[in-house]
PyMOL CGO cylinders between C-alpha atoms (Angstrom):
from pymol import cmd
from pymol.cgo import CYLINDER

trace = [
    CYLINDER, 125.62, 95.19, 108.13, 125.86, 97.73, 105.29, 0.3, 1, 1, 1, 1, 1, 1,
    CYLINDER, 125.86, 97.73, 105.29, 125.39, 101.22, 106.61, 0.3, 1, 1, 1, 1, 1, 1,
    CYLINDER, 125.39, 101.22, 106.61, 123.71, 103.86, 104.46, 0.3, 1, 1, 1, 1, 1, 1,
    CYLINDER, 123.71, 103.86, 104.46, 125.81, 107.02, 104.44, 0.3, 1, 1, 1, 1, 1, 1,
    CYLINDER, 125.81, 107.02, 104.44, 124.45, 109.92, 106.52, 0.3, 1, 1, 1, 1, 1, 1,
    CYLINDER, 124.45, 109.92, 106.52, 124.44, 112.11, 103.40, 0.3, 1, 1, 1, 1, 1, 1,
    CYLINDER, 124.44, 112.11, 103.40, 122.22, 109.68, 101.49, 0.3, 1, 1, 1, 1, 1, 1,
    CYLINDER, 122.22, 109.68, 101.49, 120.00, 109.03, 104.49, 0.3, 1, 1, 1, 1, 1, 1,
    CYLINDER, 120.00, 109.03, 104.49, 119.43, 112.79, 104.88, 0.3, 1, 1, 1, 1, 1, 1,
    CYLINDER, 119.43, 112.79, 104.88, 117.79, 113.01, 101.42, 0.3, 1, 1, 1, 1, 1, 1,
    CYLINDER, 117.79, 113.01, 101.42, 115.92, 109.69, 101.27, 0.3, 1, 1, 1, 1, 1, 1,
    CYLINDER, 115.92, 109.69, 101.27, 112.19, 109.77, 101.97, 0.3, 1, 1, 1, 1, 1, 1,
    CYLINDER, 112.19, 109.77, 101.97, 109.55, 107.09, 102.39, 0.3, 1, 1, 1, 1, 1, 1,
    CYLINDER, 109.55, 107.09, 102.39, 107.74, 106.77, 99.04, 0.3, 1, 1, 1, 1, 1, 1,
    CYLINDER, 107.74, 106.77, 99.04, 104.39, 106.26, 100.81, 0.3, 1, 1, 1, 1, 1, 1,
    CYLINDER, 104.39, 106.26, 100.81, 104.41, 108.80, 103.65, 0.3, 1, 1, 1, 1, 1, 1,
    CYLINDER, 104.41, 108.80, 103.65, 107.09, 111.21, 102.43, 0.3, 1, 1, 1, 1, 1, 1,
    CYLINDER, 107.09, 111.21, 102.43, 108.73, 111.08, 105.86, 0.3, 1, 1, 1, 1, 1, 1,
    CYLINDER, 108.73, 111.08, 105.86, 112.48, 110.82, 106.49, 0.3, 1, 1, 1, 1, 1, 1,
    CYLINDER, 112.48, 110.82, 106.49, 113.91, 107.33, 106.93, 0.3, 1, 1, 1, 1, 1, 1,
    CYLINDER, 113.91, 107.33, 106.93, 116.06, 105.92, 109.73, 0.3, 1, 1, 1, 1, 1, 1,
    CYLINDER, 116.06, 105.92, 109.73, 118.29, 102.88, 109.47, 0.3, 1, 1, 1, 1, 1, 1,
    CYLINDER, 118.29, 102.88, 109.47, 117.42, 99.95, 111.72, 0.3, 1, 1, 1, 1, 1, 1,
    CYLINDER, 117.42, 99.95, 111.72, 119.81, 97.08, 111.06, 0.3, 1, 1, 1, 1, 1, 1,
    CYLINDER, 119.81, 97.08, 111.06, 119.33, 95.82, 107.50, 0.3, 1, 1, 1, 1, 1, 1,
    CYLINDER, 119.33, 95.82, 107.50, 116.28, 98.02, 106.89, 0.3, 1, 1, 1, 1, 1, 1,
    CYLINDER, 116.28, 98.02, 106.89, 115.21, 101.62, 106.57, 0.3, 1, 1, 1, 1, 1, 1,
    CYLINDER, 115.21, 101.62, 106.57, 112.15, 102.61, 108.59, 0.3, 1, 1, 1, 1, 1, 1,
    CYLINDER, 112.15, 102.61, 108.59, 109.78, 105.52, 107.98, 0.3, 1, 1, 1, 1, 1, 1,
    CYLINDER, 109.78, 105.52, 107.98, 109.63, 108.03, 110.82, 0.3, 1, 1, 1, 1, 1, 1,
    CYLINDER, 109.63, 108.03, 110.82, 105.86, 108.54, 110.33, 0.3, 1, 1, 1, 1, 1, 1,
    CYLINDER, 105.86, 108.54, 110.33, 103.28, 105.77, 110.37, 0.3, 1, 1, 1, 1, 1, 1,
    CYLINDER, 103.28, 105.77, 110.37, 101.33, 104.98, 107.21, 0.3, 1, 1, 1, 1, 1, 1,
    CYLINDER, 101.33, 104.98, 107.21, 97.51, 105.00, 107.05, 0.3, 1, 1, 1, 1, 1, 1,
    CYLINDER, 97.51, 105.00, 107.05, 97.59, 101.44, 108.42, 0.3, 1, 1, 1, 1, 1, 1,
    CYLINDER, 97.59, 101.44, 108.42, 99.16, 102.78, 111.62, 0.3, 1, 1, 1, 1, 1, 1,
    CYLINDER, 99.16, 102.78, 111.62, 102.46, 101.00, 111.07, 0.3, 1, 1, 1, 1, 1, 1,
    CYLINDER, 102.46, 101.00, 111.07, 105.84, 102.45, 110.21, 0.3, 1, 1, 1, 1, 1, 1,
    CYLINDER, 105.84, 102.45, 110.21, 106.93, 101.09, 106.84, 0.3, 1, 1, 1, 1, 1, 1,
    CYLINDER, 106.93, 101.09, 106.84, 110.16, 99.12, 106.49, 0.3, 1, 1, 1, 1, 1, 1,
    CYLINDER, 110.16, 99.12, 106.49, 112.37, 98.87, 103.41, 0.3, 1, 1, 1, 1, 1, 1,
    CYLINDER, 112.37, 98.87, 103.41, 115.13, 96.31, 102.89, 0.3, 1, 1, 1, 1, 1, 1,
    CYLINDER, 115.13, 96.31, 102.89, 118.71, 97.18, 102.02, 0.3, 1, 1, 1, 1, 1, 1,
    CYLINDER, 118.71, 97.18, 102.02, 120.24, 94.71, 99.56, 0.3, 1, 1, 1, 1, 1, 1,
    CYLINDER, 120.24, 94.71, 99.56, 123.93, 94.93, 98.65, 0.3, 1, 1, 1, 1, 1, 1,
    CYLINDER, 123.93, 94.93, 98.65, 124.01, 98.41, 100.19, 0.3, 1, 1, 1, 1, 1, 1,
    CYLINDER, 124.01, 98.41, 100.19, 121.11, 99.64, 98.03, 0.3, 1, 1, 1, 1, 1, 1,
    CYLINDER, 121.11, 99.64, 98.03, 117.84, 100.67, 99.69, 0.3, 1, 1, 1, 1, 1, 1,
    CYLINDER, 117.84, 100.67, 99.69, 114.82, 99.07, 97.98, 0.3, 1, 1, 1, 1, 1, 1,
    CYLINDER, 114.82, 99.07, 97.98, 112.29, 101.88, 98.31, 0.3, 1, 1, 1, 1, 1, 1,
    CYLINDER, 112.29, 101.88, 98.31, 109.28, 100.15, 96.81, 0.3, 1, 1, 1, 1, 1, 1,
    CYLINDER, 109.28, 100.15, 96.81, 106.01, 99.95, 98.72, 0.3, 1, 1, 1, 1, 1, 1,
    CYLINDER, 106.01, 99.95, 98.72, 105.43, 96.35, 99.91, 0.3, 1, 1, 1, 1, 1, 1,
    CYLINDER, 105.43, 96.35, 99.91, 102.79, 95.56, 97.25, 0.3, 1, 1, 1, 1, 1, 1,
    CYLINDER, 102.79, 95.56, 97.25, 105.05, 96.77, 94.42, 0.3, 1, 1, 1, 1, 1, 1,
    CYLINDER, 105.05, 96.77, 94.42, 108.12, 94.99, 95.81, 0.3, 1, 1, 1, 1, 1, 1,
    CYLINDER, 108.12, 94.99, 95.81, 106.29, 91.65, 95.60, 0.3, 1, 1, 1, 1, 1, 1,
    CYLINDER, 106.29, 91.65, 95.60, 105.24, 92.38, 91.99, 0.3, 1, 1, 1, 1, 1, 1,
    CYLINDER, 105.24, 92.38, 91.99, 108.77, 93.46, 91.02, 0.3, 1, 1, 1, 1, 1, 1,
    CYLINDER, 108.77, 93.46, 91.02, 110.25, 90.29, 92.52, 0.3, 1, 1, 1, 1, 1, 1,
    CYLINDER, 110.25, 90.29, 92.52, 107.76, 88.12, 90.65, 0.3, 1, 1, 1, 1, 1, 1,
    CYLINDER, 107.76, 88.12, 90.65, 108.46, 89.91, 87.36, 0.3, 1, 1, 1, 1, 1, 1,
    CYLINDER, 108.46, 89.91, 87.36, 112.21, 89.50, 87.78, 0.3, 1, 1, 1, 1, 1, 1,
    CYLINDER, 112.21, 89.50, 87.78, 111.85, 85.76, 88.37, 0.3, 1, 1, 1, 1, 1, 1,
    CYLINDER, 111.85, 85.76, 88.37, 109.72, 85.42, 85.21, 0.3, 1, 1, 1, 1, 1, 1,
    CYLINDER, 109.72, 85.42, 85.21, 112.47, 86.83, 82.98, 0.3, 1, 1, 1, 1, 1, 1,
    CYLINDER, 112.47, 86.83, 82.98, 114.99, 84.56, 81.32, 0.3, 1, 1, 1, 1, 1, 1,
    CYLINDER, 114.99, 84.56, 81.32, 117.83, 84.82, 78.86, 0.3, 1, 1, 1, 1, 1, 1,
    CYLINDER, 117.83, 84.82, 78.86, 116.37, 82.44, 76.32, 0.3, 1, 1, 1, 1, 1, 1,
    CYLINDER, 116.37, 82.44, 76.32, 115.45, 83.39, 72.74, 0.3, 1, 1, 1, 1, 1, 1,
    CYLINDER, 115.45, 83.39, 72.74, 112.22, 85.25, 72.13, 0.3, 1, 1, 1, 1, 1, 1,
    CYLINDER, 112.22, 85.25, 72.13, 109.47, 83.20, 70.53, 0.3, 1, 1, 1, 1, 1, 1,
    CYLINDER, 109.47, 83.20, 70.53, 106.93, 84.65, 68.14, 0.3, 1, 1, 1, 1, 1, 1,
]
cmd.load_cgo(trace, "trace")
């Protein structure tokens, strides 16, 4: 399990609530619940925290899968 350094963790904040984050396994978790009442969770991929709100993470993943290296067509 990749561990986020304590120095980085001390400056990271939840982009939704602004609260500090704590590492829980392969995720970072907000220390304050969002308006929905749940603490938000953010994945860590290849040692990099993905601090996108859930709705934007889905859109970013979809956009990345739509890209290709083929030639541009007019």
